[in-house]
C-alpha distance (Angstrom), angle and dihedral (degrees) to the residues before:
residue distance angle dihedral
M1 . . .
A2 3.81 . .
H3 3.78 122.2 .
V4 3.80 109.2 -139.7
V5 3.81 124.1 -173.2
V6 3.81 117.9 -155.6
T7 3.80 119.3 -174.0
G8 3.80 119.2 -158.1
A9 3.78 85.8 29.2
S10 3.78 100.9 152.7
S11 3.82 100.0 85.9
G12 3.81 146.5 -9.3
I13 3.80 117.5 17.0
G14 3.83 92.4 -5.5
E15 3.81 93.0 55.9
A16 3.81 90.5 47.3
L17 3.81 90.8 51.4
V18 3.81 90.7 51.5
R19 3.80 91.7 51.0
E20 3.80 91.8 46.2
W21 3.77 95.0 52.5
V22 3.80 94.5 42.4
A23 3.83 89.2 51.8
A24 3.81 87.4 53.3
G25 3.83 91.4 54.5
A26 3.78 101.3 -99.5
R27 3.78 129.0 137.3
V28 3.80 110.0 -125.1
T29 3.77 132.3 -156.8
M30 3.81 106.1 -153.3
V31 3.83 115.1 -154.1
A32 3.80 123.0 -170.3
R33 3.81 143.7 117.1
R34 3.80 100.5 -111.7
Q35 3.79 105.8 81.5
A36 3.80 96.0 -178.3
L37 3.80 92.1 59.9
L38 3.81 92.4 44.7
D39 3.80 91.6 49.0
A40 3.80 90.4 51.0
L41 3.81 90.2 53.3
K42 3.81 89.8 46.8
A43 3.78 90.9 52.1
E44 3.80 90.0 51.9
L45 3.81 99.7 40.7
G46 3.81 99.6 35.7
D47 3.78 127.8 -164.5
A48 3.82 93.4 -6.9
V49 3.78 89.3 80.6
R50 3.81 136.1 55.2
V51 3.80 122.8 -156.1
V52 3.81 121.1 -134.3
V53 3.82 115.9 178.8
A54 3.81 107.8 -158.8
D55 3.77 137.9 146.3
L56 3.80 102.7 -130.1
G57 3.78 89.3 -166.4
D58 3.81 88.1 69.4
P59 3.84 110.9 78.4
A60 3.82 89.1 -152.5
Q61 3.83 90.3 62.0
A62 3.80 99.0 35.9
T63 3.81 98.0 95.1
S64 3.79 104.7 2.5
W65 3.83 92.9 101.4
I66 3.79 96.7 57.2
D67 3.80 99.4 88.2
G68 3.80 91.3 52.4
A69 3.80 92.2 49.7
V70 3.80 92.3 49.5
A71 3.81 91.7 46.8
E72 3.80 91.0 54.6
L73 3.80 104.0 35.5
G74 3.80 104.4 18.6
P75 3.80 132.3 -115.6
I76 3.79 115.7 -14.8
D77 3.79 109.5 -103.6
V78 3.81 98.2 177.7
L79 3.80 126.1 24.6
V80 3.80 113.6 -165.2
N81 3.80 112.0 -166.3
N82 3.80 97.2 -160.3
A83 3.81 105.6 137.1
G84 3.76 112.8 114.4
V85 3.78 144.0 168.9
Q86 3.78 121.1 -153.9
I87 3.78 127.3 -161.3
V88 3.80 117.5 -166.3
A89 3.80 107.1 -171.9
A90 3.76 144.4 102.4
T91 3.78 107.7 -73.6
T92 3.81 91.8 -120.1
D93 3.82 90.1 58.9
V94 3.84 95.5 57.0
D95 3.80 113.7 93.2
V96 3.78 123.2 -145.1
A97 3.81 94.6 -109.2
A98 3.81 92.3 55.8
M99 3.77 91.8 46.1
R100 3.80 92.3 51.1
S101 3.79 92.2 47.6
L102 3.81 90.4 52.3
M103 3.79 91.4 49.5
E104 3.80 91.3 50.9
V105 3.79 93.8 53.2
D106 3.79 100.2 36.8
L107 3.80 100.6 37.7
L108 3.80 119.8 2.7
T109 3.80 99.4 47.0
P110 3.82 93.2 48.5
L111 3.80 88.7 52.4
A112 3.80 90.7 47.9
L113 3.80 91.6 50.0
I114 3.79 91.3 49.3
G115 3.79 89.1 52.0
A116 3.78 90.7 50.4
V117 3.80 99.8 48.7
L118 3.81 102.2 31.5
P119 3.85 98.3 77.3
S120 3.79 91.6 57.9
M121 3.80 91.8 46.8
L122 3.80 91.5 50.6
A123 3.80 90.8 47.9
R124 3.81 88.6 54.6
N125 3.83 91.6 38.8
A126 3.77 87.7 -134.3
G127 3.80 140.3 90.0
A128 3.79 143.8 82.9
I129 3.79 134.6 -117.2
V130 3.77 118.3 -157.9
N131 3.80 118.0 -166.0
V132 3.80 116.0 -167.0
S133 3.81 107.0 -149.7
S134 3.79 121.3 160.1
L135 3.76 141.9 -119.0
A136 3.83 81.3 -102.7
G137 3.81 86.1 68.4
L138 3.81 88.8 63.0
A139 3.78 98.3 32.0
P140 3.83 109.6 28.2
T141 3.79 108.7 -138.8
P142 3.84 124.4 -134.0
G143 3.79 109.8 -119.4
M144 3.83 92.3 29.5
T145 3.79 102.4 73.8
H146 3.80 99.3 148.8
Y147 3.80 95.5 37.1
S148 3.82 91.0 50.8
A149 3.83 90.7 48.8
A150 3.78 93.3 50.0
K151 3.79 94.3 45.4
A152 3.79 91.9 47.5
G153 3.79 87.9 51.0
I154 3.79 96.1 51.9
A155 3.81 90.0 44.5
A156 3.80 91.5 53.0
A157 3.82 92.1 46.2
S158 3.81 90.6 47.9
E159 3.79 94.4 50.1
C160 3.82 90.5 46.7
L161 3.79 91.6 49.9
R162 3.79 92.1 50.3
G163 3.78 90.1 56.4
E164 3.80 92.0 45.4
L165 3.81 92.4 52.7
R166 3.80 98.2 39.0
R167 3.81 93.2 113.5
T168 3.79 94.9 47.4
G169 3.78 133.0 75.8
V170 3.79 91.1 -107.1
H171 3.78 115.0 98.0
V172 3.81 128.0 -160.2
V173 3.80 125.1 -154.4
T174 3.81 122.3 -169.5
V175 3.82 115.2 -157.0
Y176 3.79 123.1 -156.5
P177 3.80 110.0 -172.3
G178 3.77 117.0 -167.9
P179 3.82 120.1 -167.9
V180 3.80 107.3 -18.9
D181 3.79 123.9 170.6
T182 3.80 102.4 -110.3
P183 3.83 135.8 134.8
M184 3.84 88.4 -103.6
A185 3.80 92.1 54.1
R186 3.80 92.4 46.4
A187 3.82 90.0 50.3
A188 3.82 89.9 53.0
Y189 3.81 92.2 50.6
A190 3.79 89.3 50.1
I191 3.83 88.6 59.5
V192 3.80 96.8 42.2
P193 3.82 112.2 16.8
P194 3.81 111.6 -138.7
T195 3.78 118.8 -106.6
F196 3.78 121.3 -121.1
A197 3.81 89.2 -99.5
V198 3.79 91.8 53.4
R199 3.82 92.4 47.3
M200 3.83 88.9 56.1
L201 3.80 92.1 59.0
P202 3.81 120.4 100.6
E203 3.82 115.9 -91.7
G204 3.78 124.5 -161.6
T205 3.77 136.0 -154.8
P206 3.83 128.4 -118.1
A207 3.80 91.6 -124.5
Q208 3.80 94.2 55.7
L209 3.79 91.6 45.4
A210 3.81 90.3 50.9
K211 3.81 90.8 53.3
R212 3.78 90.7 51.8
V213 3.78 92.8 48.3
R214 3.81 93.3 51.6
A215 3.80 90.1 46.8
A216 3.79 90.8 51.2
V217 3.80 90.2 53.5
E218 3.78 93.1 48.5
R219 3.82 93.5 45.4
R220 3.82 94.4 40.2
R221 3.78 94.3 -122.2
A222 3.78 118.1 170.6
R223 3.80 100.2 -132.6
V224 3.76 147.7 -3.8
I225 3.83 121.6 -139.8
Y226 3.79 110.2 -175.2
P227 2.98 134.1 -142.2
R228 3.77 84.6 34.4
A229 3.82 92.5 -135.2
Y230 3.80 88.7 74.9
A231 3.84 93.3 64.7
V232 3.79 85.1 96.8
A233 3.83 87.4 73.8
R234 3.77 90.5 69.5
H235 3.77 96.0 46.4
T236 3.79 101.6 39.9
P237 3.81 105.1 32.4
A238 3.80 95.6 160.9
V239 3.81 93.5 55.3
T240 3.81 90.9 44.0
R241 3.81 90.6 50.8
M242 3.77 91.0 52.6
M243 3.82 92.4 49.9
M244 3.82 92.4 47.8
D245 3.78 91.1 52.2
A246 3.81 92.5 47.1
F247 3.80 101.3 43.7
T248 3.82 109.7 25.2
P249 3.82 112.9 102.1
V250 3.80 110.6 -127.1
P251 3.80 123.9 -146.2
A252 3.75 114.6 -121.9
S253 3.79 116.7 -121.6
A254 3.77 120.6 -112.7
A255 3.79 89.4 -110.8
A256 3.80 91.5 53.0
R257 3.82 91.7 47.8
E258 3.82 91.1 51.0
G259 3.77 91.3 48.1
K260 3.81 92.0 49.6
G261 3.78 91.4 50.6
S262 3.82 96.7 46.5
């Protein structure tokens, strides 16, 4: 029975990934900050899941839970780096502390977790690492400077690692979600309402994305771009960049809002 770790497991894509792997017969370590949501999932899913409450924005907590998870459920067969923080704001409105916290969760902690679990996977010549980036990692999004930077970073690291490990039994999958109906996405739309053009774009569901991610692990596929229509972003980056600049609504800075209201 596989031991799967899912970070950011308390809601959205992470919750869907937990449900998908449990349905497939895996044991899942769920890692997130919000204990109440994790406990509710535990009550529903039972002994197939293990709860780890950790703030992955704190370097001291990033990997400290691994030994306990391995002791209880065995070696980690699949690591899913899903946890993410998104900031939708004008760049001038984002303070350094918030930027650093985002970078810890979205980029530095995933790299630390990879470093922690990879030696054991290589020793067993088996395992999979799934890194959830974003379409913003392929097409940087105005109004999400730091998020785009972090997601581009984890995507680059993930693609590099896949090539490095290609002759081993350890497989790496890079996931590029486009618009998916999650609490994070809804929070972003509340800050900057989508334009008509954005509303016409395809939107996916966490459950369907989770199915595609598990299938990619089982079939040793290199990446998942979902909804599939957004695969064009990887193959025609210049055109995608032009469209993002033209159609993405941009949050006004605090200074601009004050000037407009004066």
